[in-house]
C-alpha positions as CSV (number, residue, x, y, z in Angstrom):
1,M,0.0,0.0,0.0
2,R,2.8,2.4,0.8
3,D,4.5,1.7,-2.5
4,A,1.2,2.2,-4.3
5,G,0.7,5.5,-2.6
6,R,4.2,6.6,-3.5
7,G,3.5,5.6,-7.1
8,M,0.3,7.7,-7.2
9,R,2.1,10.7,-5.8
10,N,4.9,10.3,-8.3
11,A,2.3,10.0,-11.1
12,G,0.6,13.2,-9.8
13,W,3.9,15.1,-9.8
14,A,4.7,13.8,-13.3
15,L,1.3,15.1,-14.5
16,I,1.9,18.5,-13.0
17,G,5.4,18.6,-14.4
18,L,4.4,17.6,-17.9
19,A,1.6,20.2,-18.0
20,A,4.0,22.9,-16.8
21,L,6.6,21.9,-19.4
22,E,4.1,21.8,-22.2
23,L,2.8,25.3,-21.4
24,V,6.4,26.7,-21.0
25,S,7.3,25.2,-24.4
26,R,4.3,27.0,-26.0
27,E,5.4,30.2,-24.3
28,V,9.2,30.2,-25.0
29,A,9.6,27.9,-28.1
30,R,6.1,28.5,-29.6
31,K,6.0,24.8,-30.0
32,S,3.6,22.2,-28.5
33,L,5.4,19.1,-27.2
34,V,2.1,17.2,-26.9
35,A,1.1,18.0,-30.5
36,G,4.5,17.1,-31.7
37,I,4.4,13.7,-30.0
38,T,0.8,12.7,-30.1
39,G,-0.7,15.0,-32.8
40,L,-3.3,16.2,-30.3
41,D,-4.0,20.0,-30.2
42,L,-5.0,20.4,-26.6
43,S,-5.9,23.8,-25.2
44,A,-3.8,25.5,-22.5
45,W,-6.7,25.1,-20.1
46,T,-6.8,21.4,-20.7
47,M,-3.2,21.3,-19.5
48,V,-4.2,23.3,-16.4
49,A,-6.9,20.8,-15.7
50,S,-4.3,18.1,-16.0
51,A,-2.1,19.8,-13.4
52,V,-5.1,20.2,-11.1
53,A,-5.8,16.5,-11.5
54,G,-2.2,15.7,-10.6
55,A,-2.5,18.0,-7.6
56,I,-5.5,16.1,-6.4
57,V,-3.6,12.8,-6.7
58,V,-0.6,14.2,-4.8
59,S,-1.0,14.2,-1.0
60,G,1.2,16.1,1.5
61,R,3.6,19.0,0.7
62,R,0.6,21.2,0.0
63,T,2.6,24.4,-0.5
64,A,4.7,23.0,-3.3
65,V,1.6,21.5,-5.0
66,V,-0.3,24.8,-4.7
67,F,2.5,26.8,-6.2
68,A,3.1,24.3,-9.0
69,V,-0.5,24.5,-10.0
70,L,-0.4,28.3,-9.7
71,F,2.5,28.3,-12.1
72,T,0.7,26.3,-14.7
73,I,-2.3,28.7,-14.4
74,G,0.0,31.7,-14.7
75,V,1.6,30.5,-17.9
76,A,-1.8,29.7,-19.3
77,L,-2.9,33.2,-18.5
78,Q,0.3,34.6,-20.1
79,L,-0.5,32.7,-23.3
80,Q,-4.1,33.9,-23.3
81,L,-3.2,37.5,-22.6
82,G,-0.3,37.7,-25.0
83,A,2.4,38.4,-22.5
84,R,5.7,39.6,-24.1
85,L,8.7,41.9,-23.6
86,Q,7.3,45.4,-23.7
87,S,7.2,48.9,-22.2
88,D,10.0,49.7,-19.7
89,G,11.0,46.0,-19.9
90,F,13.1,46.8,-23.0
91,Y,15.3,49.3,-21.1
92,Y,16.0,46.8,-18.3
93,Y,16.5,44.0,-20.9
94,A,19.2,46.1,-22.7
95,Y,21.5,45.6,-19.7
96,L,21.1,41.8,-19.9
97,R,21.6,41.6,-23.7
98,S,24.6,44.0,-23.7
99,L,26.3,42.3,-20.8
100,A,25.8,38.8,-22.3
101,F,26.8,39.6,-25.8
102,D,28.9,42.8,-25.8
103,Q,30.4,42.6,-22.2
104,D,29.6,46.3,-21.7
105,V,26.8,48.7,-20.8
106,N,26.8,50.8,-23.9
107,F,23.3,50.2,-25.2
108,T,23.6,52.1,-28.5
109,N,23.4,48.9,-30.6
110,D,21.0,47.1,-28.1
111,Y,18.4,49.9,-28.3
112,K,18.4,49.7,-32.1
113,M,18.2,45.9,-32.1
114,L,15.2,46.1,-29.7
115,G,13.3,48.5,-31.9
116,L,14.0,51.7,-29.9
117,G,16.0,53.5,-32.6
118,D,13.3,56.1,-33.0
119,K,13.7,57.4,-29.5
120,A,16.3,60.1,-30.2
121,H,16.7,61.1,-26.5
122,L,18.3,57.7,-25.7
123,F,21.1,58.3,-28.1
124,N,22.3,61.7,-26.8
125,P,25.9,60.8,-25.9
126,T,26.7,60.7,-22.2
127,P,30.0,62.1,-20.9
128,T,31.6,58.8,-21.7
129,G,30.0,58.6,-25.1
130,Y,27.5,55.9,-24.2
131,A,23.7,55.8,-24.8
132,Q,21.5,57.1,-22.0
133,S,19.9,54.9,-19.3
134,A,17.7,55.7,-16.4
135,W,17.1,52.1,-15.5
136,T,18.7,49.6,-13.1
137,I,21.1,46.7,-13.7
138,G,19.5,44.4,-11.0
139,P,16.9,42.8,-13.3
140,A,19.7,41.5,-15.5
141,F,21.0,39.4,-12.7
142,V,17.7,37.9,-11.7
143,W,16.7,37.3,-15.3
144,A,20.0,35.7,-16.3
145,P,19.1,32.0,-15.6
146,F,16.0,32.3,-17.7
147,F,17.8,34.3,-20.5
148,T,20.3,31.4,-20.6
149,A,17.5,28.9,-21.0
150,G,16.1,31.1,-23.8
151,H,19.5,31.1,-25.5
152,A,19.5,27.3,-25.4
153,V,16.0,27.2,-26.9
154,A,17.0,29.8,-29.6
155,G,20.0,27.7,-30.5
156,V,17.9,24.6,-31.1
157,L,15.2,26.4,-33.0
158,G,17.8,28.5,-35.0
159,A,19.4,25.3,-36.3
160,R,16.2,24.6,-38.2
161,N,14.8,28.1,-38.7
162,P,17.1,30.9,-39.8
163,D,14.5,33.5,-38.7
164,V,15.2,32.6,-35.0
165,S,18.4,34.5,-34.2
166,T,20.8,33.6,-31.4
167,N,21.8,37.3,-30.8
168,G,19.7,37.9,-27.7
169,V,16.6,39.5,-29.3
170,S,14.6,36.7,-30.8
171,F,11.4,35.5,-29.2
172,P,12.8,32.6,-27.0
173,Y,14.9,35.2,-25.1
174,R,12.0,37.6,-24.7
175,Q,9.4,35.0,-23.7
176,A,11.8,33.4,-21.2
177,L,11.6,36.7,-19.3
178,C,7.8,36.4,-19.1
179,I,8.3,33.0,-17.3
180,A,10.9,34.7,-15.1
181,G,8.3,37.4,-14.1
182,L,5.8,34.7,-13.1
183,V,8.3,32.7,-11.2
184,Y,9.5,35.7,-9.2
185,G,5.9,36.9,-8.7
186,L,5.1,33.5,-7.1
187,L,8.3,33.6,-5.1
188,G,7.2,37.0,-3.8
189,C,3.8,35.5,-2.8
190,W,5.6,32.7,-1.0
191,F,7.7,35.1,1.0
192,T,4.7,37.2,1.7
193,W,2.8,34.2,2.9
194,R,5.7,33.2,5.2
195,L,5.8,36.8,6.6
196,V,2.1,36.9,7.4
197,A,2.2,33.4,8.8
198,L,4.6,34.7,11.5
199,Y,1.7,36.5,13.1
200,F,-1.5,34.7,11.9
201,N,-2.4,31.1,11.2
202,R,-1.4,29.7,7.8
203,G,-5.0,29.6,6.4
204,I,-5.6,33.3,7.0
205,A,-2.0,34.1,5.8
206,A,-2.8,32.3,2.5
207,M,-6.1,34.0,2.0
208,A,-4.7,37.4,2.8
209,T,-1.8,36.9,0.4
210,A,-4.1,35.7,-2.4
211,F,-6.5,38.5,-1.7
212,V,-3.9,41.3,-2.0
213,V,-2.0,39.9,-5.0
214,I,-5.1,38.9,-7.0
215,G,-6.9,42.1,-6.0
216,S,-4.1,44.5,-6.9
217,F,-1.9,45.5,-9.8
218,M,0.5,42.7,-9.0
219,L,-1.5,40.1,-10.9
220,W,-1.2,42.3,-14.1
221,Y,2.6,42.3,-13.7
222,M,2.7,38.6,-13.3
223,V,0.6,37.5,-16.3
224,K,0.1,40.5,-18.6
225,E,3.3,42.5,-18.4
226,P,5.7,40.1,-16.6
227,S,8.8,41.6,-18.4
228,M,8.5,44.7,-16.2
229,T,10.5,44.6,-13.0
230,H,7.6,44.7,-10.6
231,A,7.5,40.9,-10.0
232,P,11.2,40.4,-9.1
233,S,11.0,43.7,-7.1
234,M,8.1,42.4,-5.1
235,A,9.9,39.1,-4.6
236,G,13.1,40.8,-3.4
237,A,11.3,43.2,-1.1
238,A,9.1,40.4,0.3
239,G,12.2,38.3,1.0
240,F,13.8,41.2,2.7
241,I,10.8,42.1,4.9
242,W,10.3,38.5,5.8
243,M,13.9,38.1,6.9
244,W,13.7,41.4,8.8
245,A,10.6,40.3,10.7
246,A,11.8,36.7,11.3
247,T,15.1,37.8,12.8
248,R,14.2,41.0,14.6
249,E,13.9,39.4,18.1
250,N,17.5,38.1,18.2
251,R,19.4,39.1,15.0
252,T,23.0,37.9,14.7
253,L,25.8,40.0,13.2
254,R,25.8,37.6,10.2
255,Q,22.1,38.2,9.7
256,W,22.6,41.9,9.9
257,A,25.2,41.6,7.2
258,L,23.0,39.4,5.0
259,L,20.1,41.8,5.5
260,G,22.3,44.7,4.3
261,A,23.4,42.7,1.2
262,L,19.7,42.1,0.4
263,A,18.9,45.8,0.8
264,G,21.6,46.7,-1.6
265,F,20.6,44.0,-4.1
266,I,16.9,44.9,-4.1
267,G,17.9,48.5,-4.5
268,M,19.5,47.5,-7.8
269,I,16.2,46.0,-9.0
270,R,14.2,49.2,-8.3
271,W,15.5,52.4,-6.7
272,Q,12.5,52.7,-4.3
273,N,13.5,49.4,-2.6
274,V,16.3,51.1,-0.7
275,L,13.6,52.7,1.5
276,F,13.0,49.3,3.1
277,A,16.3,49.8,4.9
278,L,14.2,51.9,7.2
279,L,12.9,48.7,8.8
280,P,16.2,47.5,10.3
281,A,17.1,51.2,10.9
282,C,14.1,51.4,13.3
283,D,15.4,48.3,15.0
284,A,18.9,49.7,15.4
285,L,17.5,53.0,16.7
286,A,15.4,51.3,19.3
287,L,18.4,49.2,20.4
288,L,20.7,52.2,20.6
289,V,18.1,54.2,22.6
290,G,17.6,51.2,25.0
291,A,21.3,50.6,25.4
292,Y,21.9,54.3,26.1
293,R,19.2,54.5,28.7
294,R,20.6,51.4,30.5
295,N,24.2,52.6,29.9
296,D,24.8,49.2,28.3
297,Q,28.1,49.9,26.5
298,Q,28.4,46.3,25.2
299,R,25.0,46.5,23.6
300,L,25.8,49.9,22.3
301,R,29.0,48.7,20.6
302,A,27.3,45.6,19.2
303,T,24.5,47.6,17.7
304,L,26.9,50.1,16.1
305,I,28.9,47.2,14.6
306,A,25.8,45.6,13.3
307,G,24.7,48.8,11.7
308,A,28.1,49.3,10.1
309,A,28.0,45.7,8.8
310,F,24.6,46.2,7.4
311,T,25.7,49.4,5.6
312,A,28.9,48.0,4.3
313,C,27.2,45.0,2.9
314,A,24.5,47.1,1.3
315,V,27.1,49.3,-0.4
316,V,29.0,46.2,-1.6
317,A,25.9,44.6,-3.0
318,F,25.1,47.9,-4.8
319,V,28.5,48.1,-6.4
320,P,27.4,46.6,-9.8
321,Q,25.0,49.5,-10.3
322,M,27.8,52.0,-9.3
323,L,30.2,50.5,-11.8
324,A,27.5,50.7,-14.5
325,W,27.0,54.4,-13.7
326,R,30.7,54.9,-13.8
327,A,30.9,53.4,-17.3
328,I,27.8,55.3,-18.6
329,Y,28.1,58.7,-16.9
330,G,31.7,58.7,-15.6
331,T,30.7,58.8,-11.9
332,F,29.9,56.2,-9.3
333,L,26.6,58.0,-8.4
334,A,24.6,59.5,-11.2
335,V,21.2,60.8,-12.1
336,S,20.1,60.2,-15.6
337,P,18.7,63.2,-17.6
338,V,16.1,60.9,-19.2
339,G,14.5,59.8,-16.0
340,P,11.5,61.6,-14.4
341,Q,12.2,64.5,-12.1
342,I,11.7,64.2,-8.4
343,R,9.8,67.2,-7.0
344,W,10.3,66.9,-3.2
345,W,8.5,70.2,-2.6
346,D,5.3,69.2,-4.4
347,P,4.2,65.6,-3.5
348,Q,0.8,64.6,-4.9
349,I,-0.1,62.5,-1.9
350,I,-3.9,62.7,-2.2
351,D,-3.7,61.9,-5.9
352,I,-1.4,58.9,-5.6
353,L,-3.7,57.3,-3.0
354,W,-7.2,58.1,-4.3
355,S,-7.0,59.6,-7.8
356,S,-8.8,57.8,-10.7
357,R,-5.5,58.1,-12.5
358,N,-3.8,54.9,-11.1
359,G,-4.5,55.8,-7.5
360,L,-3.0,53.1,-5.2
361,L,-6.2,52.6,-3.2
362,S,-8.9,53.7,-5.6
363,W,-7.6,51.3,-8.3
364,S,-7.1,48.4,-5.9
365,P,-9.8,48.1,-3.3
366,A,-8.0,45.1,-1.8
367,L,-5.2,47.4,-0.9
368,Y,-7.6,49.9,0.6
369,L,-8.8,47.2,2.9
370,G,-5.3,46.1,3.6
371,A,-4.4,49.7,4.5
372,V,-7.3,49.8,7.0
373,G,-6.1,46.5,8.4
374,L,-2.6,47.8,8.7
375,F,-3.8,50.2,11.4
376,I,-5.3,47.2,13.3
377,F,-2.0,45.3,12.9
378,T,0.0,48.3,14.1
379,W,-2.2,48.5,17.2
380,M,-1.8,44.8,17.8
381,R,1.9,44.6,17.2
382,P,3.4,48.1,17.3
383,A,7.0,46.9,17.3
384,V,6.5,45.5,13.8
385,G,3.6,47.7,12.6
386,L,5.1,51.1,13.3
387,P,8.2,50.5,11.3
388,A,6.1,49.0,8.5
389,F,3.7,52.0,8.6
390,L,6.7,54.4,8.6
391,C,8.2,52.7,5.6
392,L,4.9,52.7,3.7
393,A,4.4,56.4,4.5
394,V,7.9,57.3,3.2
395,M,7.2,55.2,0.1
396,V,4.0,57.1,-0.5
397,F,5.8,60.4,-0.1
398,F,8.7,59.4,-2.5
399,N,6.4,58.0,-5.2
400,A,4.1,61.0,-4.9
401,S,7.1,63.3,-5.5
402,I,7.9,61.7,-8.9
403,Q,6.9,63.9,-11.8
404,D,4.8,61.2,-13.3
405,W,3.4,60.0,-10.0
406,W,0.7,58.0,-11.7
407,G,3.3,55.7,-13.3
408,S,2.8,56.8,-16.9
409,A,1.0,54.1,-18.9
410,G,1.2,51.5,-16.1
411,F,-1.6,49.5,-14.6
412,G,-2.5,50.7,-11.1
413,G,0.0,51.8,-8.4
414,R,2.8,49.7,-9.8
415,R,5.6,51.6,-8.1
416,F,4.3,50.2,-4.8
417,D,5.2,46.6,-5.7
418,G,7.5,46.1,-2.7
419,T,4.8,47.2,-0.2
420,I,2.5,44.2,-1.1
421,P,3.7,42.3,2.1
422,F,2.6,45.3,4.3
423,F,-0.9,45.2,2.8
424,A,-1.1,41.4,3.2
425,L,-0.3,41.9,6.9
426,G,-3.2,44.4,7.1
427,A,-5.5,42.2,5.1
428,A,-4.8,39.3,7.5
429,A,-5.4,41.5,10.5
430,L,-8.7,42.9,9.1
431,G,-9.8,39.4,8.0
432,E,-9.1,37.9,11.4
433,R,-11.1,40.6,13.1
434,A,-13.9,40.4,10.6
435,I,-14.3,36.7,11.0
436,H,-14.3,37.1,14.8
437,W,-16.8,40.0,14.7
438,T,-19.2,38.4,12.1
439,S,-19.2,35.0,13.9
440,R,-20.7,36.8,16.9
441,R,-23.1,38.8,14.8
442,P,-24.5,36.5,12.0
443,A,-27.6,38.6,11.7
444,V,-25.6,41.6,10.6
445,V,-24.0,39.5,7.8
446,V,-27.5,38.4,6.6
447,M,-28.8,41.9,6.8
448,A,-25.8,43.2,4.8
449,A,-26.4,40.6,2.1
450,A,-30.1,41.5,2.0
451,A,-29.2,45.2,1.7
452,M,-27.0,44.5,-1.3
453,I,-29.9,42.7,-3.0
454,A,-32.3,45.5,-2.2
455,L,-29.8,48.0,-3.6
456,W,-29.6,46.0,-6.8
457,N,-33.4,46.4,-7.1
458,V,-33.3,50.1,-6.4
459,T,-30.7,50.8,-9.0
460,L,-32.7,48.7,-11.5
461,M,-35.7,50.8,-10.8
462,K,-33.6,53.9,-11.4
463,V,-32.4,52.8,-14.8
464,A,-35.9,51.7,-15.8
465,Q,-37.2,55.1,-14.8
466,D,-34.5,56.8,-16.9
467,G,-35.5,54.6,-19.9
468,H,-32.3,52.6,-20.1
469,V,-34.3,49.4,-19.6
470,R,-37.5,48.8,-21.5
471,I,-40.1,47.4,-19.0
472,G,-41.8,44.2,-20.3
473,E,-39.2,43.5,-22.9
474,P,-36.1,41.2,-22.9
475,V,-33.1,42.9,-21.6
476,S,-29.3,42.3,-21.5
477,F,-28.4,42.1,-17.8
478,G,-24.9,43.0,-18.8
479,D,-26.1,46.3,-20.3
480,A,-28.6,46.8,-17.4
481,G,-25.8,46.2,-14.9
482,A,-23.6,48.8,-16.5
483,H,-26.4,51.4,-16.2
484,Q,-27.0,50.2,-12.6
485,A,-23.4,50.8,-11.8
486,R,-23.6,54.3,-13.3
487,A,-26.7,55.0,-11.1
488,F,-24.8,53.8,-8.0
489,H,-21.9,55.9,-9.0
490,G,-24.1,58.9,-9.4
491,W,-25.4,58.5,-5.8
492,F,-22.2,57.4,-4.0
493,G,-19.3,57.9,-6.3
494,H,-16.5,55.3,-6.0
495,P,-16.4,54.3,-2.3
496,F,-12.7,53.5,-2.5
497,T,-11.9,57.1,-3.3
498,Y,-13.3,58.1,0.1
499,P,-12.5,60.4,2.0
500,A,-10.8,62.3,-0.8
501,S,-13.9,62.4,-3.1
502,L,-16.2,63.3,-0.2
503,V,-14.0,66.3,0.7
504,F,-13.7,67.3,-3.0
505,A,-17.4,67.1,-3.6
506,A,-18.2,69.2,-0.4
507,R,-15.6,71.8,-1.1
508,N,-16.6,72.3,-4.8
509,G,-20.4,71.8,-4.5
510,L,-20.4,68.9,-6.9
511,P,-21.6,65.3,-7.0
512,I,-19.2,62.8,-5.4
513,G,-18.7,61.0,-8.7
514,S,-17.3,64.1,-10.3
515,Y,-14.1,63.6,-8.3
516,D,-13.0,60.8,-10.6
517,L,-12.4,63.0,-13.7
518,L,-12.4,66.6,-12.4
519,A,-9.7,66.0,-9.8
520,A,-7.6,63.8,-12.0
521,N,-7.7,66.2,-15.0
522,R,-7.1,69.5,-13.2
523,F,-5.1,72.0,-15.1
524,L,-1.6,73.2,-14.1
525,G,-0.9,70.0,-12.2
526,D,2.0,69.2,-14.5
527,P,4.8,71.8,-14.4
528,T,5.7,70.9,-18.0
529,R,2.1,71.8,-19.1
530,P,1.3,75.2,-17.6
531,Y,-2.0,75.4,-19.5
532,G,-5.3,73.6,-19.9
533,R,-7.8,73.4,-22.7
534,V,-11.4,72.4,-22.9
535,D,-12.3,71.2,-26.4
536,I,-16.0,72.1,-26.5
537,G,-18.2,69.5,-28.2
538,A,-15.7,66.7,-27.7
539,G,-15.8,64.8,-24.4
540,D,-16.6,68.0,-22.5
541,E,-19.9,67.0,-20.7
542,L,-18.4,66.8,-17.2
543,L,-17.1,70.4,-17.5
544,L,-20.3,72.0,-18.7
545,G,-22.7,73.9,-16.4
546,D,-25.8,75.7,-17.6
547,G,-26.3,77.4,-20.9
548,W,-24.8,75.0,-23.4
549,H,-26.7,73.3,-26.3
550,G,-25.8,69.9,-27.9
551,P,-22.4,69.2,-29.6
552,E,-22.1,70.0,-33.3
553,R,-19.4,69.9,-35.9
554,D,-18.2,72.5,-38.5
555,G,-15.8,70.5,-40.7
556,A,-13.0,69.5,-38.3
557,I,-14.2,71.9,-35.6
558,T,-16.3,70.6,-32.8
559,F,-18.4,73.2,-30.9
560,R,-21.5,74.0,-29.0
561,W,-24.0,76.9,-29.4
562,V,-24.5,78.7,-26.1
563,A,-27.3,80.7,-24.7
564,T,-26.4,83.4,-22.2
565,P,-25.0,83.1,-19.7
566,A,-23.0,79.8,-20.1
567,T,-21.0,78.3,-17.3
568,L,-17.8,76.2,-17.7
569,L,-16.1,74.3,-14.9
570,V,-12.4,74.9,-14.8
571,P,-10.5,72.5,-12.5
572,L,-7.1,73.9,-11.3
573,D,-4.3,72.4,-9.3
574,H,-3.6,75.8,-7.8
575,A,-4.5,79.4,-8.3
576,A,-2.5,81.5,-10.7
577,S,-2.6,84.5,-12.9
578,L,-4.1,83.2,-16.2
579,T,-4.6,84.2,-19.7
580,V,-8.0,82.9,-20.9
581,Q,-8.7,82.3,-24.6
582,V,-12.2,81.7,-25.9
583,R,-12.5,80.7,-29.6
584,A,-16.0,81.6,-30.7
585,K,-18.2,83.1,-33.3
586,A,-21.3,85.2,-32.6
587,F,-24.7,84.1,-33.9
588,N,-25.3,86.6,-36.7
589,Y,-28.3,87.5,-38.9
590,A,-29.5,90.5,-41.0
591,G,-29.9,93.5,-38.8
592,S,-28.3,92.0,-35.7
593,S,-26.5,94.2,-33.3
594,P,-22.8,93.6,-32.5
595,Q,-22.2,90.8,-30.1
596,S,-20.0,91.4,-27.0
597,L,-18.7,89.1,-24.3
598,S,-18.2,89.6,-20.6
599,A,-16.6,86.9,-18.3
600,S,-16.6,86.3,-14.6
601,V,-14.7,83.7,-12.5
602,N,-16.4,82.4,-9.3
603,G,-18.7,85.4,-9.3
604,T,-16.0,88.0,-9.9
605,L,-16.1,90.0,-13.1
606,V,-12.8,89.6,-15.0
607,A,-13.6,91.0,-18.5
608,A,-16.3,93.1,-20.0
609,G,-17.3,94.5,-23.4
610,L,-15.1,92.1,-25.5
611,T,-16.0,92.0,-29.2
612,A,-17.3,88.7,-30.4
613,P,-17.2,88.8,-34.3
614,P,-19.5,86.6,-36.5
615,D,-16.5,84.6,-37.7
616,W,-14.3,82.2,-35.7
617,T,-12.1,84.4,-33.6
618,T,-9.9,83.8,-30.5
619,I,-11.0,86.2,-27.8
620,E,-8.4,86.7,-25.1
621,F,-8.4,88.3,-21.7
622,V,-6.1,88.3,-18.7
623,T,-7.1,87.4,-15.1
624,E,-5.5,87.9,-11.8
625,E,-4.5,85.0,-9.4
626,R,-7.1,86.2,-6.7
627,A,-9.9,85.4,-9.1
628,W,-9.1,81.7,-9.1
629,R,-8.7,79.0,-6.5
630,A,-7.3,75.5,-6.2
631,G,-10.2,73.1,-7.1
632,V,-13.1,73.6,-9.5
633,N,-13.7,77.1,-10.7
634,R,-16.8,78.4,-12.4
635,L,-16.1,80.5,-15.5
636,Q,-19.2,82.3,-16.7
637,L,-19.5,83.6,-20.3
638,Q,-22.1,86.4,-20.6
639,F,-23.0,87.6,-24.1
640,S,-24.9,90.8,-24.8
641,R,-27.7,89.1,-26.8
642,A,-29.2,85.7,-27.5
643,T,-31.7,85.2,-30.3
644,R,-33.9,82.3,-31.5
645,P,-33.3,81.6,-35.2
646,A,-37.0,80.9,-35.6
647,D,-37.7,84.5,-34.5
648,V,-35.5,86.0,-37.2
649,G,-36.6,83.9,-40.2
650,L,-33.7,81.5,-40.1
651,G,-35.6,78.2,-39.9
652,G,-37.5,76.6,-37.1
653,D,-34.8,76.3,-34.5
654,P,-36.3,77.5,-31.2
655,R,-33.1,77.6,-29.2
656,P,-31.7,80.9,-28.0
657,L,-28.3,81.3,-29.6
658,A,-25.6,83.8,-28.5
659,A,-22.5,82.3,-30.0
660,A,-20.8,79.1,-31.0
661,V,-17.7,78.1,-28.8
662,D,-14.9,75.9,-30.2
663,Y,-12.6,75.8,-27.2
664,V,-11.6,77.5,-24.0
665,R,-8.0,77.6,-23.0
666,V,-6.2,78.9,-19.9
667,Q,-2.5,79.4,-19.5
668,K,-0.2,80.8,-16.9
669,R,1.0,84.3,-17.5
C-alpha cells in the first residue's frame, strides 16, 4: 500500500510537471510538445486541468503543490493575454543583452536591435559617449538564468529556422523573461505568505496573500506584463521584509550583514526598494536608545557594529550599479537626464492614493482594505507595525514626488510593488477581526447581504425610470448592470476614493462621482504643461454647467452653441494669474446688433465688453490670481444678446443662440 501511494504521488507530480513543461514550451519555443508527439492539439486550459488533477492525486507537501498549479495557471494566462517583452522592460533588458553579448553597458546597438531606434533622446551621448539609461542593472542578474535557457532554446530552433536568431533579441529570449516574471511573482507570494504566517495562522495568511495579490496591480505584472521589474522587485522586497521580521527578536551579526546585502541587491532592482532599509534602521535606533538609557556599553557597541556591517554589505551589493553608472556617466553616483524629475517640494499624496489616475487605493480596493487592516495590525503589534507604517508612508511620499506620480501608462499603483507584504499583513489583521466579529453577529451578515440585493433592485428601478431598460421586454443584464453601476456611482461615487472624493465634492459643491475625472484632470498639475484646454463639443460633458446646447461639428471643428450666460467648470491644481482664450463666433443675422462678451470667475467680473465677431475668432483676456482657487472654478460667459433663429426667419430652431464656442484655453502668464 505504501509503494502504491508513493507511485500515485509520483504520477501526480509527473502530470503537473508535464503540464507545466508543455505550457512553458508553448510560451518560450512557440511549440507544443504534446502536439509534436501525439498530434493532439490540446488547449492550454486542458493542460491546467491536468495539473489540477495531478495535484488532487498528490498528497502532502501542499505548499509545493499549490505553487506548482499556480505556475501552470499563470503560464496559461500569459499565453491567453499575449504576454511579451514590452514597455520599460526593453530598457532593463538592454542591460542583460549587452552584458551577455557585448560585455559592456553601452546600449547604442542594443536599443536599435530592440526597436528603440526612433527614441532620439536615448542616443544623446553621455559624458563617456554611451547611450542614456535611467534604469537599473539588477533585473539583468535575476533574469540571467531564464535568459540562458532562452538562449539554449534559440540555439535549437535556430538550427532549423534561420528566422530565429541567437543574438539575444529573438522571441525565445523575450518570452523566457515572461516566465521569469511569473516565477518571481510567485516567489514573492511565498515570502509574503511566510511573513504573514509569522503572526497569523497559515490559512488566514494564505487568504490574505491571495486577496492582496489577485486584488491588486501585481496580478497584471505577473501575467500580462511580466517583463516589467515589478514581480522580481516584489519578490526581493518580500524576502527582505520576511527576513527582517523573522530575525528582529535576536538578530545575529551575520544576519545583519545578510540583510544589508539584500537591501543593496533589491535597490539594484528598483530604486525605491532602498527605502525598506528603514525597517532595520528602526530596530537599530530602538536598540541604541535602549542601550543608552541602560548605559549598556556592550549592547551599544554591538548595535553600532551591526549597523556598520549592514551598511557596508548594502554598499558592496550595490557596487554593480555604481560600476554601471561609472561606465555610462563617468561617476559612481549618477542621475540620468532621461529619468522623471523628483519634486520633493510638491508631492501629490492625495492623488497617488485616491485619484482615478492609477491611485493606489482607488484602483485596488483590496489594498484599501489592507491599509485599513494595517492600522489594526499596528495597534496589535506596534514593534512591527510602526516601522512598516513608517516605511509605507515614506514610500508614499517618495512616489508622490515623482513627476509622473501615476506611473505613466502602467496599470494601477505599480511603483508600490514592494509594499505588497505590508498590505497582506493588514488584510490578515482585518480578515481575522472580521471573522471574529461576524461570527458573533451572524444577523448583521445576513442583513448586509439583503441590503445589497435591495440596492440592486433600487438601481434597476432607477435605470428603468430613466429609460435605459424597457419594461416588459427582454433585456441584457450586462447592459442593465452597466447602467445600474452608473446609477450607483451617481449617488455614491466610488467608495474606495473616500475620503478624498467626499472632501472634494463638499468643497466644490459637486456630486461625489465628479471627483473621478475633475480632480484627476485638473489644469496646471504638471509643471511641463502650464496650461489647460477644454475642447468644446468633444468629451466636455463633465465640465459644462448651464447654458450649453448639444455638440455640433463644422468640418474638423467641434463646438456647441450657447445661450447666455453659459458656465464652464475649470479645475485647477492651484490658483495662478491666467490668460484665458475663448475661440468663438457670434450668432449673426441680418440687422443683428454687434455681439459682446463679458466673463466672470467664481462670481468676480474679470472681463467686459469684449467684441465677439460673427467669424471664428480667438477672444483673449487676462485674469489675476485672486480670481481663481485650487479646485473647481466656475467661468461664466455672458453675451450681450441671445436670439432664437425661428424668430428672425432662419428656420424653425427654437433655441436661444448667442455664440458658438470651439474651445476655452487657460495658460499661466
